[in-house]
N, CA, C and O of each residue as an XYZ file, in Angstrom:
580
protein
N     132.592    122.426    121.359
C     133.692    123.111    120.665
C     132.334    123.594    119.785
O     131.431    122.951    119.250
N     132.609    124.953    119.888
C     131.957    125.935    119.236
C     132.778    126.368    117.723
O     133.825    127.014    117.777
N     132.147    125.914    116.316
C     132.782    126.399    115.529
C     131.809    127.775    114.704
O     130.594    127.620    114.831
N     132.212    128.968    113.956
C     131.454    129.643    113.251
C     131.456    129.015    111.622
O     132.618    128.740    111.325
N     130.762    128.794    110.803
C     130.727    128.482    109.652
C     131.511    129.845    108.752
O     131.204    131.019    108.962
N     132.316    129.511    107.971
C     133.127    130.241    107.136
C     133.734    129.706    105.758
O     133.541    128.543    105.405
N     134.413    130.533    105.062
C     134.849    129.814    104.384
C     135.996    129.056    104.318
O     136.375    128.082    103.669
N     136.495    129.861    105.271
C     137.909    128.936    105.402
C     137.284    127.357    106.181
O     137.747    126.390    105.577
N     136.568    127.047    107.092
C     135.845    126.058    107.643
C     135.495    125.033    106.496
O     135.853    123.861    106.380
N     134.512    125.981    105.496
C     133.990    124.958    104.425
C     135.457    124.783    103.667
O     135.580    123.559    103.616
N     136.263    125.185    103.245
C     137.822    124.829    102.745
C     138.436    123.728    103.125
O     138.822    122.799    102.415
N     138.558    123.924    104.860
C     139.193    123.138    105.219
C     138.630    121.641    105.206
O     139.302    120.611    105.163
N     137.316    121.758    105.252
C     136.789    120.205    105.262
C     137.100    119.485    103.624
O     137.768    118.455    103.532
N     136.493    120.216    102.343
C     136.775    120.443    100.999
C     138.329    119.713    101.052
O     138.447    118.661    100.424
N     139.468    120.225    101.754
C     140.227    119.992    101.155
C     140.829    118.848    101.896
O     141.813    118.257    101.452
N     140.142    118.467    103.234
C     140.613    117.000    103.967
C     140.046    116.016    102.841
O     140.658    115.221    102.128
N     138.842    116.284    102.898
C     137.931    115.090    101.909
C     138.443    114.548    101.042
O     138.586    113.342    100.836
N     138.846    115.680    100.306
C     139.322    115.396     98.831
C     140.923    115.121     98.941
O     141.398    114.695     97.888
N     141.977    115.304    100.162
C     143.018    114.518     99.852
C     142.691    112.909    100.223
O     143.372    111.971     99.809
N     141.701    112.805    100.948
C     141.427    111.373    101.134
C     141.104    110.697     99.814
O     141.473    109.576     99.466
N     140.398    111.508     99.174
C     139.889    110.482     97.672
C     141.016    110.518     97.074
O     141.575    109.496     96.675
N     141.515    111.755     96.929
C     143.012    111.773     95.791
C     144.062    110.545     96.498
O     145.057    110.188     95.866
N     143.813    110.080     97.553
C     144.862    109.201     97.845
C     144.543    107.675     97.157
O     145.405    106.868     96.811
N     143.133    107.508     97.058
C     142.439    106.325     96.619
C     142.515    106.736     95.126
O     142.742    105.866     94.286
N     142.372    107.751     94.841
C     142.331    107.758     92.934
C     143.662    107.453     92.837
O     143.900    106.435     92.186
N     144.783    108.155     93.386
C     146.033    107.947     92.779
C     146.624    106.335     92.522
O     147.509    106.021     91.726
N     145.713    105.244     93.618
C     145.944    104.008     93.608
C     145.369    103.419     91.937
O     145.833    102.598     91.147
N     143.919    104.476     91.917
C     143.411    103.966     90.951
C     143.902    104.250     89.609
O     143.416    103.884     88.539
N     145.132    105.091     89.867
C     145.502    105.931     88.138
C     144.900    106.735     87.712
O     144.925    106.937     86.498
N     144.291    107.336     88.387
C     143.229    108.718     87.820
C     143.531    110.041     88.607
O     144.124    110.048     89.686
N     143.042    111.217     87.934
C     143.029    112.478     88.679
C     141.587    112.632     89.155
O     140.558    112.014     88.886
N     141.873    113.713     89.988
C     140.698    114.603     90.540
C     139.266    114.566     89.303
O     138.135    114.086     89.226
N     139.893    115.126     88.756
C     139.510    115.778     87.150
C     138.540    115.009     86.223
O     137.487    115.221     85.623
N     139.780    113.612     86.485
C     139.378    112.468     85.582
C     138.083    111.459     86.436
O     137.228    110.765     85.886
N     138.307    111.677     87.974
C     137.318    111.043     88.480
C     136.020    111.900     88.193
O     135.095    111.182     87.812
N     135.742    113.079     88.263
C     134.625    113.979     87.833
C     133.982    113.511     86.716
O     132.857    113.020     86.623
N     134.888    113.733     85.801
C     134.621    113.639     84.490
C     133.714    112.159     84.260
O     132.623    111.922     83.740
N     134.464    111.552     84.738
C     134.212    109.736     84.725
C     132.525    109.426     85.465
O     131.728    108.551     85.126
N     132.386    110.340     86.415
C     131.240    110.667     87.151
C     130.132    111.367     86.551
O     128.956    111.076     86.774
N     130.562    112.398     85.702
C     129.234    112.820     84.944
C     128.830    111.915     83.927
O     127.650    111.666     83.681
N     129.724    111.461     83.384
C     129.404    110.199     82.327
C     128.455    109.200     83.235
O     127.305    108.920     82.896
N     128.865    108.873     84.016
C     128.131    107.929     84.685
C     126.430    108.476     85.286
O     125.564    107.612     85.426
N     126.221    109.460     85.492
C     125.344    110.105     85.831
C     124.250    110.321     84.592
O     123.022    110.376     84.667
N     125.229    110.437     83.278
C     124.230    110.543     82.246
C     123.901    108.930     81.426
O     123.477    108.782     80.280
N     124.256    107.835     82.438
C     123.848    106.132     82.115
C     125.101    105.921     81.383
O     124.918    105.022     80.562
N     125.919    106.233     81.353
C     127.244    105.747     81.018
C     127.552    106.485     79.501
O     128.584    106.095     78.957
N     126.869    107.359     78.884
C     126.866    107.952     77.752
C     126.568    109.331     77.863
O     125.505    109.657     78.390
N     127.502    110.347     77.365
C     127.109    111.540     77.029
C     127.634    112.560     76.181
O     128.819    112.505     75.850
N     126.779    113.627     75.729
C     127.338    114.245     74.774
C     128.543    115.393     75.100
O     128.571    116.203     76.027
N     129.443    115.197     74.106
C     130.859    116.034     74.894
C     130.771    117.303     75.223
O     131.440    117.776     76.142
N     129.815    118.098     74.406
C     129.746    119.331     74.690
C     129.169    119.848     75.955
O     129.683    120.804     76.534
N     127.928    119.131     76.474
C     127.025    118.843     77.681
C     128.231    118.817     78.576
O     128.499    119.694     79.397
N     128.903    117.782     78.355
C     129.878    117.523     79.704
C     131.038    118.244     79.764
O     131.653    118.204     80.830
N     131.562    119.021     78.687
C     132.420    120.057     78.944
C     131.736    121.124     79.867
O     132.203    121.293     80.994
N     130.746    121.789     79.483
C     129.966    122.467     80.046
C     129.870    122.171     81.567
O     130.023    123.154     82.292
N     129.603    120.771     82.270
C     129.196    120.511     83.446
C     130.335    120.692     83.820
O     130.393    121.630     84.615
N     131.815    119.961     83.500
C     132.767    120.058     84.287
C     133.078    121.323     84.209
O     133.187    121.754     85.357
N     133.325    122.337     83.238
C     133.782    123.335     83.186
C     133.147    124.382     84.985
O     133.761    125.012     85.846
N     131.528    124.000     84.743
C     131.231    124.608     85.855
C     131.102    124.229     86.981
O     130.522    124.955     87.789
N     131.742    122.642     87.460
C     131.746    121.831     88.569
C     133.377    122.106     88.882
O     133.746    122.303     90.040
N     134.375    122.105     87.693
C     135.541    122.397     88.435
C     136.085    123.853     88.347
O     137.183    124.219     88.766
N     135.093    124.671     87.700
C     135.658    126.396     87.561
C     137.018    126.282     86.681
O     137.842    127.186     86.819
N     137.249    125.404     85.938
C     138.323    125.732     85.005
C     137.902    126.174     83.484
O     136.720    126.310     83.169
N     138.778    126.344     82.747
C     138.396    126.289     80.840
C     137.893    125.497     80.256
O     137.780    124.402     80.808
N     137.362    125.667     78.886
C     137.159    124.643     78.422
C     137.913    123.861     77.947
O     137.619    122.698     77.672
N     139.455    124.610     77.710
C     140.453    123.377     77.293
C     141.263    122.666     78.043
O     142.165    121.982     77.561
N     140.961    122.782     79.607
C     141.243    121.918     80.509
C     140.267    120.908     80.714
O     140.514    119.803     81.197
N     139.438    121.204     80.434
C     138.546    119.893     80.483
C     138.875    119.213     78.942
O     139.137    118.010     78.946
N     138.874    119.596     78.237
C     138.934    119.275     76.832
C     140.312    118.326     76.919
O     140.350    117.460     76.044
N     141.417    118.354     77.815
C     142.274    117.807     77.930
C     142.426    116.407     78.953
O     143.118    115.393     78.858
N     141.709    116.748     79.683
C     141.149    115.799     80.839
C     140.015    114.572     79.904
O     139.996    113.341     79.912
N     139.458    115.244     79.420
C     139.008    114.244     78.593
C     139.612    113.278     77.119
O     139.112    112.218     76.742
N     140.497    113.811     76.634
C     141.326    113.321     75.735
C     142.411    112.285     76.849
O     142.968    111.213     76.616
N     142.400    112.894     77.730
C     143.367    111.976     78.725
C     142.499    110.177     78.834
O     142.880    109.035     78.579
N     141.321    110.737     79.305
C     140.315    109.513     79.584
C     140.060    108.514     77.972
O     139.781    107.324     78.111
N     140.153    108.965     76.859
C     140.121    108.177     75.927
C     141.054    108.242     75.145
O     140.821    107.958     73.970
N     142.315    108.609     75.515
C     143.721    107.864     75.562
C     143.830    106.671     76.703
O     144.440    105.661     76.353
N     143.504    106.695     77.505
C     143.638    105.689     78.515
C     142.562    104.373     78.425
O     142.482    103.404     79.180
N     141.944    104.634     77.482
C     140.917    103.365     77.051
C     139.443    103.550     78.325
O     138.751    102.671     78.837
N     139.416    104.677     78.450
C     138.462    104.653     79.747
C     137.114    105.249     79.346
O     136.012    105.085     79.869
N     137.474    105.985     78.284
C     136.084    106.448     77.511
C     136.324    105.995     75.826
O     137.409    105.659     75.351
N     135.077    106.080     75.115
C     135.708    106.095     73.397
C     134.496    107.382     72.987
O     133.816    107.993     73.812
N     134.472    107.567     71.457
C     134.179    108.730     70.899
C     132.703    107.868     70.114
O     132.785    106.894     69.366
N     131.205    108.685     70.629
C     130.162    108.003     69.722
C     129.593    108.753     68.777
O     129.133    109.885     68.920
N     129.633    108.066     67.749
C     130.209    107.340     66.988
C     131.837    107.968     66.939
O     132.285    108.993     67.453
N     132.530    106.893     66.086
C     133.857    107.239     66.198
C     134.201    108.782     65.795
O     133.722    109.209     64.743
N     134.991    109.605     66.573
C     134.944    111.182     66.234
C     134.088    111.337     66.371
O     133.875    112.125     65.449
N     132.756    111.176     67.099
C     131.537    111.602     67.117
C     131.202    113.049     68.014
O     132.122    113.844     68.208
N     130.216    113.244     68.389
C     129.936    114.195     69.438
C     129.506    113.788     70.672
O     128.934    114.463     71.529
N     129.889    112.393     70.707
C     129.216    111.678     72.138
C     130.513    110.922     72.642
O     131.441    110.631     71.888
N     130.481    110.638     73.970
C     131.615    109.832     74.807
C     131.213    108.977     75.336
O     130.132    109.348     75.794
N     131.465    107.586     75.702
C     130.484    107.005     76.643
C     131.605    105.739     77.106
O     132.601    105.229     76.593
N     131.173    105.640     77.809
C     132.368    104.274     78.927
C     132.912    103.313     77.882
O     132.354    103.082     76.810
N     134.282    102.669     78.380
C     134.726    101.391     77.779
C     134.431    100.774     78.546
O     133.915    101.372     79.491
N     134.563     98.985     78.694
C     134.537     98.228     79.949
C     135.376     99.043     81.008
O     134.907     99.391     82.092
N     136.654     99.311     80.593
C     137.615     99.288     81.888
C     137.238    100.523     82.290
O     137.735    100.954     83.330
N     136.298    101.328     81.557
C     135.992    102.922     81.875
C     134.792    102.346     82.929
O     134.608    103.179     83.817
N     134.194    101.522     83.032
C     133.201    101.346     83.911
C     133.797    100.907     85.081
O     133.702    101.370     86.218
N     134.435     99.942     84.659
C     135.253     99.025     86.184
C     136.188    100.224     86.735
O     136.339    100.155     87.955
N     136.768    101.175     86.189
C     137.330    102.174     86.783
C     136.488    103.312     87.645
O     136.940    103.921     88.615
N     135.001    103.484     87.010
C     134.052    104.361     87.666
C     133.401    103.517     88.762
O     132.883    104.256     89.599
N     133.272    102.396     89.001
C     132.892    101.599     90.027
C     134.363    101.543     90.997
O     134.213    102.406     91.862
N     135.270    101.085     91.118
C     135.866    101.649     92.004
C     136.580    102.809     92.832
O     137.228    102.771     93.878
N     136.170    104.009     91.853
C     135.971    105.382     92.286
C     134.410    105.424     93.407
O     134.443    106.045     94.469
N     133.463    104.859     93.057
C     132.336    104.907     93.551
C     132.431    104.072     95.030
O     132.102    104.461     96.150
N     133.013    102.762     94.593
C     133.562    102.055     95.773
C     134.268    102.995     96.898
O     133.837    103.248     98.023
N     135.482    103.446     96.283
C     136.409    104.330     97.410
C     135.834    105.211     97.895
O     136.145    105.603     99.020
N     134.553    105.928     96.985
C     134.090    107.077     98.019
C     133.352    107.021     98.622
O     133.179    107.824     99.538
N     132.395    105.781     98.299
C     131.639    105.628     99.393
C     132.243    105.253    100.686
O     131.845    105.640    101.785
N     133.301    104.414    100.444
C     133.866    103.815    101.919
C     134.345    105.133    102.958
O     134.269    105.035    104.183
N     134.860    106.402    102.237
C     135.224    107.378    102.931
C     133.859    107.776    103.494
O     133.719    107.548    104.695
N     132.711    108.390    102.777
C     131.603    108.968    102.976
C     131.359    108.118    104.486
O     131.390    108.622    105.608
N     131.114    106.703    104.135
C     130.667    106.010    105.382
C     131.322    106.491    106.705
O     130.748    107.028    107.653
N     132.641    106.190    106.578
C     133.724    106.690    107.583
C     133.680    107.901    108.347
O     133.585    108.029    109.568
N     133.788    109.043    107.172
C     133.636    109.990    107.884
C     132.117    110.799    108.186
O     131.952    111.803    108.878
N     131.272    110.156    107.567
C     129.828    110.578    107.893
C     128.947    110.145    108.572
O     127.756    110.456    108.607
N     129.839    108.982    109.460
C     128.544    107.624    110.326
C     128.030    108.529    111.238
O     127.164    109.308    110.841
N     128.383    108.567    112.326
C     127.567    109.489    113.385
C     127.599    110.690    113.090
O     127.953    111.283    114.109
N     127.364    111.682    111.943
C     126.390    112.691    111.750
C     125.247    112.315    111.760
O     124.907    111.381    111.033
N     124.036    113.183    112.895
C     122.715    113.143    113.092
C     122.407    113.525    111.407
O     123.169    114.282    110.807
N     121.243    112.927    110.760
C     120.587    113.391    109.622
C     120.041    114.402    109.507
O     120.273    114.915    108.412
N     119.359    114.998    110.170
C     119.058    116.122    110.601
C     120.202    117.213    110.389
O     119.979    118.104    109.569
N     121.449    117.197    111.098
C     122.776    117.848    110.785
C     123.233    117.858    109.323
O     123.446    118.926    108.750
N     123.379    116.709    108.733
C     123.492    116.486    107.589
C     122.903    117.086    106.512
O     123.533    117.712    105.660
N     121.216    116.850    106.516
C     120.565    118.159    105.636
C     120.802    119.409    106.043
O     121.560    120.058    105.323
N     120.503    119.770    106.700
C     120.679    120.876    107.092
C     122.312    121.942    106.501
O     122.526    123.112    106.183
N     122.960    120.922    106.605
C     124.594    121.721    106.120
C     124.151    121.496    104.595
O     124.164    122.397    103.756
N     123.820    120.379    104.386
C     123.630    120.196    102.582
C     122.833    121.319    102.272
O     123.348    121.992    101.380
N     121.830    121.732    102.663
C     121.314    122.661    102.424
C     121.854    124.125    102.291
O     121.511    124.839    101.350
N     122.472    124.426    102.996
C     123.613    125.476    103.390
C     124.557    125.580    102.339
O     124.735    126.635    101.730
N     125.250    124.391    102.067
C     126.410    124.432    101.028
C     125.699    124.389     99.689
O     126.212    125.133     98.853
N     125.061    123.972     99.443
C     124.146    124.641     98.372
C     123.854    125.544     98.051
O     124.210    125.981     96.957
N     123.046    126.229     98.913
C     122.626    127.579     98.864
C     123.981    128.557     98.577
O     123.870    129.448     97.735
N     125.409    128.348     99.380
C     126.504    128.739     98.763
C     127.006    128.867     97.854
O     127.512    129.857     97.327
N     126.890    127.534     97.470
C     126.977    127.061     95.827
C     126.839    128.068     94.979
O     127.706    128.715     94.391
N     125.100    128.198     94.948
C     124.600    128.810     93.955
C     124.944    130.343     94.036
O     124.994    131.077     93.049
N     125.109    130.622     94.958
C     125.238    132.326     95.086
C     126.566    132.429     94.593
O     126.902    133.345     93.842
N     127.337    131.538     94.977
C     128.928    131.938     94.363
C     128.826    131.902     92.833
O     129.114    132.826     92.072
N     128.332    130.584     92.479
C     128.391    130.533     91.131
C     127.475    131.743     90.120
O     127.580    132.065     88.937
N     126.632    132.160     91.152
C     125.914    133.608     90.457
C     126.683    134.656     90.315
O     126.617    135.357     89.305
N     127.261    134.827     91.011
C     128.858    136.097     91.478
C     129.360    135.791     90.386
O     129.328    136.647     89.501
N     130.058    134.311     90.072
C     130.577    134.295     89.005
C     130.488    134.312     87.747
O     131.425    134.556     86.987
N     129.255    134.033     87.399
C     128.634    134.393     86.208
C     128.062    135.550     85.858
O     127.156    135.655     85.031
N     128.675    136.630     86.599
C     128.109    138.042     86.498
C     129.294    138.742     86.425
O     129.265    139.964     86.281
N     130.603    137.980     86.526
C     131.687    138.313     85.663
C     132.817    138.635     86.687
O     133.932    138.972     86.290
C-alpha cells in the first residue's frame, strides 16, 4: 500500500491517536488540554512559572491565552495544581496532580507501545524529522500573521 504524505494523512493519524488518548483521559477525569498542561508542568520538574506555561500551551494548542487560563484554573480548582506562593506567579503539582500525571504517562505509554510496536526505528526517526519540520514551518507561518 502506497500512501502519499499529506495534511490529510497526518491529520487522520493525529485524530485517531488523540481519540485513543481522550478515551483514556475521560476515565482519568481530564481533558486533552488539561493533560497537556500537566505534561508541561512535569517537563519543568513539577513546578512552572504560570506566564511561561501559558505561552507554551498557547503555542502547542493553538488557542488564546484566556483558554489556557481557564484550563489552568480548572486544574487548580480540581486540586491538581496549586499556586506558588499562594496566588503567586508559579504553579506546582499537588500530590493528586502528580498521581494524575502518572496515570496520563502510563496511558500514553501503553498507546505508544501498541501503535508503534513494529515500526522500524529508522522509519520512526524519519517520520519524526518530517513532522518536526512541518510543525516548525506551520508555526513560522502562523507567527507571520
